[in-house]
N, C-alpha and C positions, 0 to 999 in steps of 0.2 A: 504494500499499499504505500502512495505517494504522501509525503509530508506536505502538509500545506505552508507555504510561505507567510511568515507573519508579515501583517499590514504595517506599512512604514508611511510616515506622514512624509510629505513633500521637502520639510525641512532636513529631514533624515537623508532623503535620497540626495539633495543638492550638497549636503556636507560631505557624502560620501564620493562625491565627483568634483568638488570644488577645487581639486587640486590640478585637475585636468584643464589645461589652458584652453582647449579647444571647446569644452563644455562650456566652462566660465565665458567665454565669448558669445556662444549661441544663446545661452541663458539670459545675459544681461540684452543682448538684441531683442530678444522676445518680449522681456519684461519691459521694453522701451516701448515697443509696438502696443502692448496692452495698456501703458499708462496712457499713452496718446489716444488710444480708443475710448477709454473712460473717460478722460478729459473732455474730449469732443462730444460723447453721447450726454455726459453730465451737463454741459454748458449749453448744448443743443436743447435739452429738457427744460433747465433752467429759464431760457428765454421764451418758452413755448412754441418753438418752431417745429414742423416736421421733417424728417430726412428730405422729403420733396422740397419743401420751402427752402430749407438751405441749400441744396443742390441747384435749383433755380438761381437763387441770390448769387452764389458764388461761382455760377456758370461750369458746373461740373454734373456728373449724372447722379441719380439717386442710388443706382447700385454702388456707386464709387464711396458715396457717403456711408452705406450699409457694410462694405466690405472696412471701411477705416474704422468704424465703430465696433465690429467684430475683431478687431485685431488682425485680421487677414494680411500677413506679411509677405505673401507671395506677390502682390502686386501694390507695392508700397508708393504711397503718392509723395509727389516731390515737397519740399519744404514750400515751395512757392503756392503750391496748392493748400497745404495745411496753414498757412498763412491767409490766404484769401477765405477759408472757411473760418478760422477765428475772427477775422476782421467781419464777416456777415454775421458773426454771434455778437459783436461788440467787444472783441478782446484784440489784442494785439500779440505777436510772437516775439518773445525775447530769447534768444539762445545764450547760454551761459557755458563755459567751459571750466570744469575743474579737474585738478590733478586726482588719479585714482589711487595715489599713496596715502 
């Protein structure tokens, strides 16, 4: 009879692989896309606009807004597109770079 693997939390799995540089890069990249996704969705809902309304005002497609809000990293929008969407929502994009150390 096979032993069942004990369940692990995401934090346990991440800590197991965090010394692997490739994993760290991929994990941080995915986390970045999800942060952008949640930010855009939350701001859109806060101002009370639908995805279609934002898309129309920002001159992008509604499916692109949906992909962006879902964190779909396969077709990443440009910074210019994210900037236009945020402007449509009444916000501006300000980039900040910090040392990872």
